[in-house]
C-alpha positions in Angstrom: 13.5 -7.4 -5.6 11.0 -8.3 -2.9 8.8 -11.3 -2.4 5.1 -11.3 -1.5 3.8 -13.8 1.0 0.3 -14.8 2.1 0.2 -15.5 5.9 -2.2 -18.1 7.2 -2.6 -19.0 10.9 -3.9 -22.4 11.9 -4.2 -22.8 15.7 -0.8 -21.7 17.1 1.1 -22.3 13.8 1.7 -19.7 11.2 2.3 -20.6 7.5 3.9 -18.4 4.8 3.3 -19.1 1.1 5.2 -17.1 -1.5 2.6 -15.8 -3.9 4.4 -13.1 -5.9 7.2 -10.5 -6.3 7.5 -6.7 -6.0 9.8 -4.3 -7.7 10.7 -0.7 -7.0 10.4 1.4 -10.1 12.7 4.3 -11.1 10.2 6.9 -9.9 9.9 5.2 -6.4 6.6 3.5 -7.1 6.2 -0.2 -6.5 4.9 -2.8 -8.9 3.5 -6.0 -7.3 2.9 -9.1 -9.4 0.8 -11.8 -7.7 0.2 -15.4 -8.7 -2.5 -15.8 -6.1 -4.6 -13.6 -3.7 -4.4 -14.1 0.1 -7.7 -15.4 1.4 -6.9 -14.1 4.8 -6.5 -10.5 3.4 -3.0 -10.4 5.0 -0.1 -9.8 2.6 3.6 -9.5 3.7 6.2 -8.0 1.3 9.8 -8.7 2.3 13.2 -8.0 0.8 14.9 -10.8 -1.0 17.5 -12.2 1.4 19.0 -15.1 -0.5 21.7 -15.6 2.2 19.0 -16.8 4.8 17.1 -19.1 2.4 17.9 -22.9 2.6 18.3 -24.8 -0.7 15.0 -26.7 -1.0 13.8 -28.3 -4.2 10.2 -27.4 -5.2 10.0 -24.0 -3.6 9.0 -22.6 -0.2 5.3 -23.4 0.0 3.6 -23.4 3.4 6.7 -23.0 5.7 5.9 -22.8 9.4 7.2 -19.7 11.1 6.7 -17.8 14.3 5.0 -14.4 14.0 8.2 -12.5 14.1 10.4 -14.6 11.9 11.1 -14.4 8.2 9.9 -17.7 6.8 13.3 -18.9 5.6 
């Protein structure tokens, strides 16, 4: 499973918002299910890496990140 993120830049800060998931199908195609659309037009799809994610109640909305870091 992969997660879909919308990336928003405000000044020098970058914010990532998880907006959906993606699955690879048996035939190699990919299905993406979005709960929102990125206003910026930029969408990042990343592998699920649960080992890097901190335990945070309430989800992972608007986490600050550098341009090269995964937002967890």
